[in-house]
N, C-alpha and C positions, 0 to 999 in steps of 0.2 A: 750432268744436266746440260742440255744443249739449247742455247738461246736461238741460234740460227746456224747456218752452215759454217760460218767463219769463227764464231765465238763459242767457247765452252767455259763453263764455270764449274770447278770441282765441287762436289757435294760437301767435302770436309771444310772448305772455306766458308760455305754458307752456314754449316753447323757451328762453326766457331764465331763467325761475325755476328749473327743474330743475337745469341745470348750475351756476347760481349757488349753489344750496343744497348741491349735492355738493361744490363747491369750498370753500364755507365749512366744511363738515364736515372735509374734509381739512386745511384751514388750521388749524382749532382743534385737530385731532389733532396736527399738527406742533408747534404752540405748546406743547401739553400735554407732549409728549415732551421738548422743549427745557427746559421748566421742571423736569421730573423729573430730567433730567441735571444741571441747575444745582444742584438741591438736594443731589444726591450730591456734587458738587464742593465745594459750600460746607461740607458736613459734613467732608470730607477736610481742607480748609484750616483749618477750626476746630480739628480734632484736632491738626494740625501746629502751629498757633499756641499751643495749650495746652502742647504739649511744649516749644516754644521758651521760653515763659514759665517753665515749671518749670526748664529748664536755666539761664536767666538768674538765677533766684532762687538756685539752687544755686551758681552762680558768685559771686554777690554775698555769700552766706554764707561761702564759702571765702575770698574776698578779705578779708572782715571778720576772719576768724580769722588770716589771714596778717598783716594790719596790727596786730592785737592782739599777736601774737608779736614782731613787729618793734619795736613800741612798748615792750614789756616786756623786750626783750633787753638793752637798755643799763642797766636799773635794777638 
């Protein structure tokens, strides 16, 4: 393939470059999609973890009140 009198581009380089570029675009799109899905999952897990921590704090406070009542019961 001849662009002008001074420049030539071999046909095999075009045949290799175009599919490689298209494949790279599809690959980057797939990686972007996976990252977006991972962000959603991380947000869900983070929210669950916060709820578990709140529940554990509530259990600890309840246990402290029970221990306090048991300790003061015999007095």
